[in-house]
ROPAVO-900412 format. One record per residue: residue in one letter; residue number from 1; x, y, z of N, C-alpha, C, O in turn. Coordinates in nm, 2 decimals. Layout:
// ROPAVO-900412
  residuo  num    n.xx    n.yy    n.zz   ca.xx   ca.yy   ca.zz    c.xx    c.yy    c.zz    o.xx    o.yy    o.zz
        A  NUM       X       Y       Z       X       Y       Z       X       Y       Z       X       Y       Z
...
This chain:
// ROPAVO-900412
  residuo  num    n.xx    n.yy    n.zz   ca.xx   ca.yy   ca.zz    c.xx    c.yy    c.zz    o.xx    o.yy    o.zz
        M    1   -3.05    0.10    2.70   -2.95    0.00    2.66   -2.89   -0.06    2.79   -2.84    0.02    2.88
        E    2   -2.88   -0.19    2.81   -2.83   -0.25    2.93   -2.68   -0.23    2.94   -2.61   -0.25    2.84
        N    3   -2.64   -0.20    3.06   -2.50   -0.19    3.09   -2.44   -0.33    3.11   -2.47   -0.39    3.21
        T    4   -2.35   -0.37    3.02   -2.30   -0.51    3.02   -2.19   -0.53    3.13   -2.15   -0.64    3.16
        Y    5   -2.15   -0.42    3.19   -2.05   -0.43    3.29   -2.10   -0.45    3.43   -2.02   -0.48    3.53
        V    6   -2.23   -0.44    3.45   -2.29   -0.45    3.58   -2.26   -0.59    3.65   -2.22   -0.59    3.76
        P    7   -2.28   -0.70    3.58   -2.26   -0.83    3.64   -2.12   -0.85    3.68   -2.09   -0.92    3.78
        V    8   -2.02   -0.80    3.61   -1.88   -0.82    3.64   -1.84   -0.75    3.77   -1.76   -0.80    3.85
        M    9   -1.90   -0.63    3.79   -1.87   -0.55    3.90   -1.90   -0.62    4.03   -1.84   -0.59    4.14
        A   10   -2.00   -0.71    4.03   -2.04   -0.78    4.15   -1.93   -0.87    4.21   -1.93   -0.90    4.32
        F   11   -1.84   -0.90    4.12   -1.73   -0.99    4.16   -1.60   -0.92    4.21   -1.51   -0.98    4.26
        L   12   -1.60   -0.78    4.20   -1.49   -0.71    4.23   -1.50   -0.66    4.38   -1.60   -0.64    4.43
        S   13   -1.38   -0.64    4.44   -1.37   -0.60    4.58   -1.40   -0.44    4.58   -1.40   -0.38    4.47
        D   14   -1.43   -0.39    4.70   -1.45   -0.25    4.71   -1.33   -0.17    4.66   -1.34   -0.07    4.59
        E   15   -1.21   -0.22    4.69   -1.09   -0.15    4.65   -1.07   -0.15    4.50   -1.03   -0.05    4.44
        E   16   -1.11   -0.26    4.43   -1.10   -0.27    4.29   -1.21   -0.17    4.22   -1.18   -0.11    4.12
        L   17   -1.32   -0.16    4.28   -1.43   -0.07    4.23   -1.39    0.07    4.25   -1.41    0.16    4.16
        E   18   -1.32    0.11    4.36   -1.27    0.24    4.38   -1.18    0.29    4.27   -1.17    0.41    4.25
        R   19   -1.11    0.20    4.21   -1.01    0.24    4.11   -1.08    0.30    3.99   -1.01    0.39    3.92
        Y   20   -1.20    0.27    3.96   -1.27    0.33    3.85   -1.30    0.48    3.87   -1.32    0.55    3.78
        I   21   -1.30    0.52    4.00   -1.32    0.66    4.03   -1.18    0.73    4.04   -1.17    0.84    4.00
        R   22   -1.08    0.66    4.09   -0.95    0.72    4.10   -0.88    0.73    3.97   -0.80    0.82    3.95
        Y   23   -0.90    0.63    3.88   -0.83    0.64    3.75   -0.94    0.63    3.63   -0.93    0.54    3.55
        P   24   -1.02    0.73    3.63   -1.13    0.73    3.53   -1.08    0.74    3.38   -1.15    0.69    3.29
        E   25   -0.96    0.79    3.36   -0.91    0.81    3.23   -0.87    0.67    3.17   -0.85    0.67    3.05
        K   26   -0.87    0.57    3.25   -0.83    0.44    3.20   -0.95    0.35    3.16   -0.93    0.24    3.11
        Y   27   -1.07    0.40    3.19   -1.19    0.31    3.18   -1.30    0.38    3.09   -1.31    0.50    3.08
        V   28   -1.38    0.29    3.03   -1.49    0.34    2.95   -1.60    0.39    3.05   -1.61    0.35    3.16
        P   29   -1.68    0.48    3.00   -1.79    0.54    3.09   -1.88    0.44    3.15   -1.92    0.46    3.26
        D   30   -1.93    0.34    3.07   -2.02    0.24    3.12   -1.96    0.17    3.24   -2.03    0.13    3.33
        A   31   -1.83    0.14    3.23   -1.76    0.06    3.34   -1.76    0.15    3.47   -1.78    0.10    3.58
        I   32   -1.73    0.28    3.45   -1.73    0.37    3.57   -1.87    0.38    3.63   -1.88    0.37    3.75
        E   33   -1.97    0.39    3.55   -2.11    0.40    3.59   -2.15    0.27    3.67   -2.21    0.28    3.77
        A   34   -2.11    0.16    3.62   -2.14    0.03    3.68   -2.07    0.01    3.81   -2.13   -0.04    3.91
        A   35   -1.95    0.06    3.82   -1.87    0.05    3.94   -1.93    0.14    4.05   -1.94    0.09    4.17
        V   36   -1.97    0.26    4.01   -2.03    0.35    4.11   -2.16    0.29    4.16   -2.19    0.29    4.28
        A   37   -2.24    0.23    4.07   -2.37    0.17    4.11   -2.35    0.05    4.21   -2.43    0.04    4.30
        E   38   -2.24   -0.03    4.18   -2.22   -0.14    4.27   -2.17   -0.09    4.41   -2.21   -0.15    4.51
        L   39   -2.09    0.02    4.41   -2.05    0.07    4.54   -2.17    0.12    4.62   -2.17    0.10    4.74
        K   40   -2.26    0.19    4.55   -2.38    0.24    4.62   -2.46    0.12    4.68   -2.52    0.13    4.79
        K   41   -2.47    0.01    4.60   -2.54   -0.11    4.64   -2.48   -0.16    4.77   -2.55   -0.22    4.85
        R   42   -2.35   -0.15    4.78   -2.28   -0.20    4.90   -2.28   -0.10    5.02   -2.22   -0.13    5.12
        G   43   -2.35    0.01    5.00   -2.36    0.10    5.11   -2.26    0.22    5.11   -2.26    0.30    5.21
        R   44   -2.19    0.23    5.00   -2.10    0.35    4.99   -2.18    0.48    4.97   -2.26    0.48    4.87
        N   45   -2.16    0.57    5.05   -2.23    0.70    5.04   -2.15    0.80    4.98   -2.03    0.83    5.02
        F   46   -2.20    0.86    4.87   -2.13    0.97    4.80   -2.19    1.11    4.84   -2.31    1.12    4.85
        T   47   -2.10    1.20    4.86   -2.15    1.34    4.89   -2.20    1.40    4.76   -2.18    1.35    4.65
        A   48   -2.27    1.51    4.77   -2.33    1.58    4.65   -2.21    1.62    4.56   -2.23    1.62    4.44
        E   49   -2.10    1.67    4.62   -1.99    1.71    4.54   -1.93    1.59    4.47   -1.89    1.60    4.35
        E   50   -1.92    1.48    4.53   -1.87    1.36    4.47   -1.96    1.31    4.35   -1.91    1.27    4.25
        E   51   -2.09    1.32    4.38   -2.19    1.28    4.27   -2.17    1.37    4.15   -2.17    1.32    4.04
        T   52   -2.16    1.50    4.17   -2.14    1.59    4.06   -2.01    1.57    3.99   -2.00    1.57    3.87
        H   53   -1.90    1.54    4.07   -1.77    1.51    4.01   -1.78    1.39    3.92   -1.72    1.38    3.81
        I   54   -1.84    1.28    3.97   -1.85    1.16    3.90   -1.93    1.17    3.77   -1.89    1.12    3.67
        R   55   -2.04    1.25    3.78   -2.12    1.27    3.66   -2.04    1.35    3.55   -2.05    1.32    3.43
        Q   56   -1.96    1.44    3.60   -1.88    1.52    3.50   -1.77    1.43    3.44   -1.75    1.44    3.32
        I   57   -1.72    1.34    3.52   -1.62    1.24    3.47   -1.68    1.15    3.36   -1.62    1.13    3.25
        I   58   -1.80    1.10    3.39   -1.86    1.01    3.30   -1.90    1.08    3.17   -1.88    1.03    3.06
        Q   59   -1.95    1.21    3.18   -1.98    1.28    3.06   -1.85    1.31    2.98   -1.86    1.30    2.86
        Q   60   -1.74    1.34    3.05   -1.62    1.37    2.97   -1.57    1.24    2.90   -1.52    1.25    2.79
        R   61   -1.58    1.13    2.97   -1.54    1.00    2.91   -1.63    0.97    2.79   -1.58    0.92    2.69
        R   62   -1.76    1.00    2.80   -1.85    0.97    2.68   -1.81    1.06    2.56   -1.81    1.01    2.45
        E   63   -1.78    1.18    2.59   -1.74    1.27    2.48   -1.61    1.23    2.42   -1.59    1.23    2.30
        A   64   -1.52    1.18    2.51   -1.39    1.13    2.46   -1.41    1.01    2.37   -1.34    0.99    2.27
        W   65   -1.50    0.92    2.41   -1.53    0.80    2.34   -1.59    0.83    2.20   -1.55    0.77    2.10
        R   66   -1.68    0.94    2.20   -1.74    0.97    2.07   -1.64    1.02    1.97   -1.64    0.99    1.85
        H   67   -1.54    1.10    2.03   -1.43    1.15    1.94   -1.35    1.04    1.90   -1.30    1.04    1.78
        Y   68   -1.32    0.94    1.99   -1.24    0.83    1.96   -1.30    0.75    1.84   -1.23    0.71    1.75
        D   69   -1.43    0.72    1.85   -1.50    0.64    1.75   -1.50    0.71    1.62   -1.49    0.64    1.51
        I   70   -1.50    0.84    1.62   -1.49    0.91    1.49   -1.35    0.90    1.43   -1.34    0.88    1.31
        Q   71   -1.25    0.91    1.51   -1.11    0.90    1.46   -1.06    0.77    1.43   -0.98    0.75    1.34
        E   72   -1.11    0.66    1.50   -1.06    0.53    1.49   -1.11    0.47    1.36   -1.23    0.48    1.32
        P   73   -1.03    0.39    1.29   -1.08    0.32    1.17   -1.17    0.21    1.21   -1.17    0.16    1.32
        V   74   -1.26    0.17    1.12   -1.37    0.07    1.15   -1.31   -0.06    1.18   -1.37   -0.14    1.26
        H   75   -1.20   -0.10    1.12   -1.14   -0.23    1.14   -1.07   -0.25    1.27   -1.00   -0.36    1.29
        T   76   -1.07   -0.16    1.36   -1.00   -0.17    1.49   -1.05   -0.29    1.56   -1.17   -0.31    1.58
        S   77   -0.96   -0.38    1.61   -1.00   -0.50    1.68   -1.05   -0.46    1.82   -1.01   -0.37    1.88
        V   78   -1.14   -0.55    1.86   -1.21   -0.53    1.99   -1.15   -0.62    2.09   -1.14   -0.74    2.06
        P   79   -1.11   -0.58    2.21   -1.05   -0.67    2.31   -1.15   -0.76    2.37   -1.27   -0.74    2.35
        D   80   -1.11   -0.87    2.44   -1.20   -0.97    2.50   -1.31   -0.90    2.59   -1.42   -0.94    2.58
        F   81   -1.26   -0.81    2.67   -1.36   -0.74    2.76   -1.32   -0.60    2.78   -1.25   -0.56    2.87
        P   82   -1.37   -0.51    2.68   -1.32   -0.38    2.67   -1.37   -0.28    2.78   -1.45   -0.19    2.75
        V   83   -1.32   -0.30    2.90   -1.35   -0.20    3.00   -1.27   -0.07    2.98   -1.31    0.03    3.02
        S   84   -1.16   -0.09    2.92   -1.07    0.03    2.90   -1.04    0.05    2.75   -1.02   -0.05    2.68
        R   85   -1.03    0.17    2.71   -1.00    0.20    2.57   -0.94    0.33    2.57   -1.00    0.44    2.55
        S   86   -0.81    0.34    2.59   -0.74    0.46    2.59   -0.59    0.44    2.54   -0.55    0.33    2.51
        S   87   -0.52    0.55    2.54   -0.38    0.55    2.49   -0.29    0.47    2.58   -0.18    0.43    2.54
        S   88   -0.34    0.45    2.71   -0.26    0.38    2.81   -0.30    0.24    2.82   -0.28    0.18    2.93
        A   89   -0.35    0.18    2.71   -0.40    0.04    2.72   -0.30   -0.06    2.76   -0.33   -0.16    2.83
        M   90   -0.17   -0.03    2.73   -0.06   -0.12    2.76   -0.04   -0.12    2.91    0.01   -0.22    2.97
        D   91   -0.08   -0.02    2.98   -0.07   -0.01    3.13   -0.18   -0.07    3.20   -0.18   -0.09    3.32
        T   92   -0.29   -0.10    3.13   -0.41   -0.16    3.19   -0.45   -0.29    3.12   -0.54   -0.29    3.04
        P   93   -0.37   -0.40    3.14   -0.40   -0.53    3.08   -0.54   -0.58    3.12   -0.59   -0.54    3.22
        S   94   -0.59   -0.68    3.05   -0.71   -0.74    3.08   -0.68   -0.86    3.17   -0.62   -0.96    3.12
        L   95   -0.72   -0.86    3.30   -0.68   -0.96    3.39   -0.80   -1.01    3.47   -0.90   -0.94    3.49
        Y   96   -0.79   -1.14    3.51   -0.89   -1.19    3.61   -0.87   -1.11    3.74   -0.76   -1.10    3.79
        P   97   -0.97   -1.05    3.80   -0.96   -0.97    3.92   -0.90   -1.04    4.04   -0.91   -1.16    4.05
        E   98   -0.85   -0.96    4.13   -0.79   -1.02    4.25   -0.90   -1.09    4.33   -0.87   -1.20    4.39
        S   99   -1.02   -1.04    4.34   -1.13   -1.11    4.41   -1.16   -1.25    4.36   -1.21   -1.33    4.43
        A  100   -1.12   -1.27    4.23   -1.15   -1.40    4.17   -1.07   -1.51    4.24   -1.11   -1.63    4.25
        L  101   -0.95   -1.47    4.29   -0.86   -1.57    4.36   -0.94   -1.63    4.48   -0.93   -1.74    4.51
        Y  102   -1.01   -1.54    4.56   -1.08   -1.58    4.67   -1.21   -1.66    4.64   -1.24   -1.76    4.70
        I  103   -1.28   -1.61    4.54   -1.40   -1.68    4.49   -1.38   -1.82    4.45   -1.44   -1.91    4.49
        I  104   -1.28   -1.83    4.36   -1.24   -1.96    4.30   -1.19   -2.06    4.41   -1.22   -2.17    4.41
        S  105   -1.10   -2.00    4.50   -1.05   -2.08    4.61   -1.15   -2.14    4.70   -1.15   -2.25    4.74
        L  106   -1.25   -2.06    4.73   -1.36   -2.10    4.83   -1.45   -2.20    4.76   -1.50   -2.29    4.82
        L  107   -1.49   -2.17    4.63   -1.58   -2.26    4.57   -1.52   -2.39    4.52   -1.59   -2.49    4.51
        F  108   -1.39   -2.38    4.49   -1.32   -2.50    4.44   -1.20   -2.54    4.52   -1.20   -2.61    4.61
        N  109   -1.08   -2.48    4.48   -0.96   -2.51    4.54   -0.86   -2.40    4.50   -0.86   -2.35    4.39
        P  110   -0.76   -2.37    4.58   -0.66   -2.27    4.54   -0.58   -2.30    4.42   -0.53   -2.22    4.35
        F  111   -0.58   -2.43    4.39   -0.51   -2.47    4.26   -0.57   -2.41    4.14   -0.51   -2.37    4.05
        F  112   -0.71   -2.41    4.14   -0.78   -2.35    4.03   -0.76   -2.20    4.02   -0.75   -2.14    3.92
        A  113   -0.75   -2.14    4.14   -0.73   -2.00    4.15   -0.58   -1.97    4.10   -0.56   -1.86    4.03
        S  114   -0.49   -2.06    4.12   -0.35   -2.04    4.07   -0.35   -2.04    3.92   -0.26   -1.98    3.86
        I  115   -0.44   -2.12    3.86   -0.45   -2.12    3.71   -0.49   -1.98    3.66   -0.43   -1.93    3.56
        L  116   -0.58   -1.92    3.72   -0.62   -1.78    3.68   -0.50   -1.68    3.70   -0.48   -1.60    3.61
        L  117   -0.43   -1.70    3.81   -0.32   -1.61    3.84   -0.21   -1.64    3.73   -0.15   -1.54    3.68
        A  118   -0.19   -1.76    3.70   -0.09   -1.80    3.59   -0.13   -1.74    3.46   -0.04   -1.69    3.38
        L  119   -0.26   -1.74    3.43   -0.31   -1.68    3.30   -0.28   -1.53    3.30   -0.25   -1.47    3.20
        N  120   -0.30   -1.47    3.42   -0.27   -1.32    3.43   -0.12   -1.30    3.40   -0.09   -1.20    3.33
        C  121   -0.04   -1.38    3.46    0.11   -1.36    3.45    0.15   -1.38    3.30    0.23   -1.31    3.25
        Q  122    0.09   -1.48    3.24    0.11   -1.50    3.09    0.07   -1.38    3.01    0.15   -1.34    2.92
        R  123   -0.04   -1.33    3.04   -0.09   -1.21    2.96    0.00   -1.09    2.98    0.01   -1.01    2.89
        T  124    0.06   -1.08    3.10    0.15   -0.96    3.12    0.30   -0.99    3.10    0.39   -0.91    3.13
        G  125    0.33   -1.11    3.04    0.46   -1.15    3.01    0.55   -1.19    3.12    0.67   -1.19    3.11
        K  126    0.49   -1.23    3.24    0.56   -1.27    3.35    0.58   -1.43    3.35    0.50   -1.50    3.42
        R  127    0.67   -1.47    3.27    0.69   -1.62    3.25    0.72   -1.69    3.38    0.67   -1.80    3.41
        E  128    0.81   -1.63    3.46    0.84   -1.69    3.59    0.72   -1.70    3.68    0.70   -1.80    3.75
        G  129    0.63   -1.60    3.68    0.51   -1.60    3.76    0.42   -1.72    3.72    0.35   -1.77    3.80
        V  130    0.41   -1.75    3.59    0.33   -1.86    3.54    0.37   -1.99    3.61    0.29   -2.06    3.66
        L  131    0.50   -2.02    3.61    0.55   -2.14    3.66    0.54   -2.15    3.82    0.50   -2.25    3.88
        V  132    0.57   -2.03    3.88    0.56   -2.03    4.03    0.41   -2.04    4.07    0.39   -2.11    4.17
        A  133    0.32   -1.97    4.00    0.18   -1.98    4.04    0.13   -2.12    4.03    0.06   -2.18    4.12
        L  134    0.15   -2.19    3.92    0.11   -2.33    3.90    0.17   -2.42    3.99    0.11   -2.51    4.05
        G  135    0.30   -2.41    4.01    0.38   -2.49    4.10    0.33   -2.48    4.24    0.31   -2.58    4.31
        F  136    0.31   -2.36    4.29    0.26   -2.33    4.42    0.12   -2.40    4.44    0.09   -2.46    4.54
        G  137    0.03   -2.37    4.34   -0.11   -2.42    4.35   -0.11   -2.57    4.36   -0.19   -2.63    4.43
        F  138   -0.03   -2.64    4.27   -0.03   -2.79    4.27    0.03   -2.84    4.40   -0.03   -2.93    4.46
        L  139    0.14   -2.79    4.45    0.20   -2.84    4.57    0.11   -2.81    4.69    0.10   -2.89    4.78
        Y  140    0.04   -2.69    4.70   -0.05   -2.66    4.81   -0.16   -2.76    4.81   -0.21   -2.80    4.92
        M  141   -0.22   -2.79    4.69   -0.33   -2.88    4.69   -0.29   -3.02    4.74   -0.36   -3.08    4.82
        V  142   -0.17   -3.07    4.69   -0.12   -3.20    4.74   -0.10   -3.20    4.89   -0.14   -3.30    4.96
        M  143   -0.04   -3.10    4.94   -0.01   -3.08    5.08   -0.14   -3.08    5.16   -0.15   -3.15    5.27
        T  144   -0.24   -3.01    5.12   -0.37   -3.00    5.18   -0.43   -3.14    5.19   -0.48   -3.18    5.30
        L  145   -0.44   -3.21    5.08   -0.50   -3.34    5.07   -0.43   -3.44    5.16   -0.50   -3.52    5.23
        L  146   -0.30   -3.43    5.17   -0.22   -3.52    5.25   -0.25   -3.50    5.40   -0.27   -3.59    5.48
        I  147   -0.25   -3.37    5.44   -0.27   -3.34    5.58   -0.41   -3.38    5.62   -0.43   -3.44    5.73
        I  148   -0.51   -3.35    5.54   -0.65   -3.38    5.58   -0.67   -3.54    5.58   -0.74   -3.59    5.67
        S  149   -0.60   -3.61    5.49   -0.62   -3.75    5.49   -0.54   -3.82    5.60   -0.60   -3.90    5.67
        L  150   -0.42   -3.78    5.63   -0.34   -3.84    5.74   -0.40   -3.81    5.88   -0.40   -3.90    5.96
        L  151   -0.45   -3.69    5.90   -0.50   -3.65    6.03   -0.65   -3.67    6.04   -0.71   -3.65    6.14
        K  152   -0.71   -3.72    5.93   -0.85   -3.75    5.93   -0.93   -3.63    5.97   -1.02   -3.65    6.06
        L  153   -0.91   -3.52    5.92   -0.97   -3.40    5.95   -1.11   -3.39    5.89   -1.14   -3.45    5.79
        N  154   -1.20   -3.31    5.95   -1.33   -3.28    5.90   -1.32   -3.21    5.77   -1.23   -3.13    5.74
        I  155   -1.42   -3.24    5.68   -1.42   -3.18    5.55   -1.43   -3.03    5.55   -1.38   -2.96    5.46
        Y  156   -1.49   -2.98    5.66   -1.50   -2.83    5.67   -1.37   -2.76    5.69   -1.35   -2.64    5.66
        I  157   -1.27   -2.84    5.73   -1.13   -2.78    5.75   -1.08   -2.74    5.62   -0.99   -2.65    5.61
        T  158   -1.12   -2.80    5.51   -1.07   -2.76    5.38   -1.10   -2.61    5.35   -1.02   -2.55    5.28
        L  159   -1.20   -2.56    5.40   -1.23   -2.42    5.38   -1.13   -2.33    5.44   -1.09   -2.23    5.38
        I  160   -1.07   -2.37    5.56   -0.96   -2.29    5.62   -0.84   -2.30    5.53   -0.78   -2.20    5.51
        F  161   -0.81   -2.42    5.48   -0.69   -2.43    5.39   -0.71   -2.35    5.26   -0.62   -2.29    5.21
        N  162   -0.84   -2.35    5.21   -0.87   -2.27    5.09   -0.85   -2.12    5.11   -0.80   -2.05    5.02
        V  163   -0.89   -2.07    5.23   -0.88   -1.93    5.26   -0.73   -1.89    5.27   -0.68   -1.79    5.22
        V  164   -0.65   -1.98    5.34   -0.51   -1.95    5.35   -0.44   -1.96    5.22   -0.35   -1.87    5.19
        G  165   -0.48   -2.05    5.13   -0.42   -2.06    5.00   -0.45   -1.93    4.92   -0.36   -1.88    4.85
        A  166   -0.58   -1.89    4.93   -0.61   -1.76    4.85   -0.53   -1.64    4.90   -0.49   -1.56    4.82
        L  167   -0.52   -1.63    5.03   -0.44   -1.52    5.09   -0.29   -1.53    5.04   -0.24   -1.42    5.00
        L  168   -0.23   -1.65    5.03   -0.10   -1.66    4.98   -0.09   -1.62    4.84    0.00   -1.55    4.79
        L  169   -0.19   -1.66    4.76   -0.19   -1.63    4.62   -0.20   -1.48    4.59   -0.13   -1.42    4.51
        H  170   -0.28   -1.42    4.67   -0.30   -1.27    4.66   -0.19   -1.19    4.72   -0.13   -1.11    4.65
        Q  171   -0.17   -1.21    4.85   -0.08   -1.13    4.92    0.07   -1.15    4.88    0.15   -1.06    4.90
        W  172    0.10   -1.27    4.84    0.24   -1.30    4.80    0.26   -1.30    4.65    0.33   -1.21    4.60
        L  173    0.20   -1.39    4.58    0.23   -1.40    4.43    0.17   -1.29    4.35    0.24   -1.24    4.26
        W  174    0.04   -1.25    4.38   -0.02   -1.14    4.30    0.07   -1.01    4.31    0.10   -0.95    4.22
        K  175    0.10   -0.98    4.44    0.17   -0.86    4.47    0.31   -0.86    4.41    0.37   -0.76    4.37
        K  176    0.37   -0.98    4.41    0.50   -1.00    4.36    0.51   -0.98    4.20    0.60   -0.91    4.15
        Y  177    0.42   -1.04    4.13    0.42   -1.04    3.99    0.33   -0.94    3.92    0.35   -0.90    3.81
        L  178    0.22   -0.90    3.99    0.12   -0.81    3.92    0.09   -0.69    4.01    0.00   -0.61    3.97
        G  179    0.17   -0.67    4.11    0.14   -0.56    4.20    0.15   -0.42    4.14    0.10   -0.32    4.19
        Q  180    0.22   -0.41    4.02    0.24   -0.28    3.96    0.12   -0.23    3.88    0.11   -0.12    3.85
        Y  181    0.02   -0.33    3.86   -0.10   -0.29    3.79   -0.21   -0.24    3.88   -0.29   -0.32    3.92
        Q  182   -0.20   -0.11    3.91   -0.30   -0.06    4.00   -0.44   -0.05    3.93   -0.54   -0.04    4.00
        A  183   -0.44   -0.04    3.80   -0.56   -0.04    3.73   -0.55   -0.14    3.61   -0.45   -0.15    3.55
        Y  184   -0.65   -0.22    3.59   -0.65   -0.32    3.49   -0.80   -0.35    3.45   -0.89   -0.31    3.51
        Q  185   -0.81   -0.41    3.33   -0.94   -0.44    3.28   -0.99   -0.58    3.34   -0.93   -0.68    3.31
        P  186   -1.09   -0.58    3.42   -1.13   -0.71    3.49   -1.20   -0.80    3.39   -1.30   -0.76    3.33
        K  187   -1.15   -0.92    3.37   -1.21   -1.02    3.28   -1.32   -1.09    3.36   -1.30   -1.12    3.48
        P  188   -1.43   -1.12    3.30   -1.53   -1.20    3.36   -1.48   -1.34    3.39   -1.41   -1.40    3.31
        I  189   -1.53   -1.40    3.50   -1.48   -1.53    3.54   -1.58   -1.64    3.52   -1.56   -1.76    3.57
        W  190   -1.69   -1.61    3.45   -1.80   -1.71    3.43   -1.74   -1.83    3.35   -1.77   -1.95    3.38
        G  191   -1.66   -1.81    3.25   -1.60   -1.92    3.17   -1.52   -2.01    3.25   -1.54   -2.13    3.25
        P  192   -1.42   -1.96    3.32   -1.34   -2.05    3.41   -1.42   -2.12    3.51   -1.39   -2.24    3.54
        M  193   -1.51   -2.05    3.57   -1.60   -2.12    3.68   -1.67   -2.24    3.62   -1.68   -2.34    3.68
        L  194   -1.72   -2.22    3.50   -1.79   -2.33    3.43   -1.70   -2.45    3.41   -1.74   -2.57    3.43
        I  195   -1.58   -2.42    3.36   -1.48   -2.52    3.33   -1.44   -2.60    3.46   -1.44   -2.72    3.46
        F  196   -1.41   -2.52    3.56   -1.38   -2.58    3.69   -1.49   -2.67    3.75   -1.46   -2.77    3.81
        L  197   -1.61   -2.62    3.73   -1.73   -2.70    3.77   -1.74   -2.83    3.70   -1.77   -2.94    3.76
        L  198   -1.72   -2.83    3.57   -1.72   -2.95    3.49   -1.61   -3.05    3.52   -1.63   -3.17    3.51
        I  199   -1.50   -3.00    3.58   -1.39   -3.08    3.62   -1.42   -3.14    3.76   -1.39   -3.26    3.78
        T  200   -1.46   -3.05    3.85   -1.48   -3.09    3.99   -1.59   -3.18    4.02   -1.57   -3.28    4.09
        V  201   -1.71   -3.16    3.96   -1.83   -3.24    3.99   -1.80   -3.39    3.96   -1.83   -3.47    4.05
        P  202   -1.75   -3.43    3.84   -1.73   -3.57    3.82   -1.63   -3.63    3.91   -1.64   -3.75    3.96
        L  203   -1.52   -3.55    3.95   -1.42   -3.60    4.05   -1.48   -3.63    4.18   -1.45   -3.73    4.24
        L  204   -1.57   -3.54    4.23   -1.63   -3.56    4.36   -1.73   -3.68    4.35   -1.74   -3.75    4.45
        L  205   -1.80   -3.69    4.24   -1.89   -3.80    4.23   -1.82   -3.94    4.23   -1.86   -4.03    4.29
        I  206   -1.70   -3.94    4.16   -1.62   -4.07    4.16   -1.57   -4.10    4.30   -1.58   -4.21    4.35
        A  207   -1.52   -3.99    4.37   -1.47   -4.01    4.51   -1.58   -4.06    4.60   -1.56   -4.15    4.69
        Y  208   -1.70   -4.00    4.58   -1.82   -4.04    4.67   -1.86   -4.18    4.65   -1.88   -4.26    4.74
        L  209   -1.87   -4.22    4.52   -1.91   -4.36    4.48   -1.81   -4.47    4.53   -1.85   -4.58    4.56
        H  210   -1.68   -4.43    4.54   -1.58   -4.52    4.58   -1.55   -4.51    4.73   -1.45   -4.57    4.77
        G  211   -1.62   -4.43    4.80   -1.60   -4.42    4.94   -1.49   -4.34    4.99   -1.45   -4.33    5.11
        G  212   -1.43   -4.26    4.89   -1.31   -4.18    4.93   -1.36   -4.05    4.99   -1.27   -3.97    5.04
        W  213   -1.48   -4.01    4.97   -1.53   -3.89    5.03   -1.68   -3.91    5.07   -1.76   -3.96    4.99
        K  214   -1.71   -3.86    5.18   -1.85   -3.87    5.23   -1.91   -3.74    5.26   -1.84   -3.64    5.30
        L  215   -2.04   -3.73    5.24   -2.11   -3.60    5.28   -2.10   -3.58    5.43   -2.13   -3.68    5.50
        P  216   -2.08   -3.46    5.48   -2.07   -3.44    5.62   -2.21   -3.46    5.68   -2.31   -3.42    5.63
        S  217   -2.22   -3.53    5.80   -2.35   -3.55    5.86   -2.39   -3.44    5.95   -2.49   -3.44    6.02
């Protein structure tokens, strides 16, 4: 049976993947297995003792799951992306991962990344964080466009602004509003990426046709 968590792990940072080993009681066995496989793919070497320990953890989690399935009523609702299923579910909300802020910022714009951060804040009840994240993302986008336009900077300079924006979103706003969540259920970002793509491509096409944006030579 295919492990459905494998594609999601490719978007997580090494630090996020390590959490599956440090906090195994918060995650389902398939998620732990997929995280370990992704770390190995990135060159992480596990000692024989670590391998044995991880196998024991996964086996224990599988046994716990079997017991849970027997005890749980059939009508139990299934979360959007059930990486975690334990009594501490309230401590591990389902969030778009920290690495998504960098991926979305580089592919699109920090404003789109701020939307994901705002959704995370909404999911965890941080109402102030929702407004601050969206406000920061919008103002940063406007400021970036103005600077590039007024100074007639090369289009590649936007990548630098995007990286800085992602760093601010992560190091400042994420740590301020979501820093207490050392472990969380990573939500897949395919859906938001598709939506952002459908928004961005027409806008770039319109700008190109009207001479407001040119392909770099």
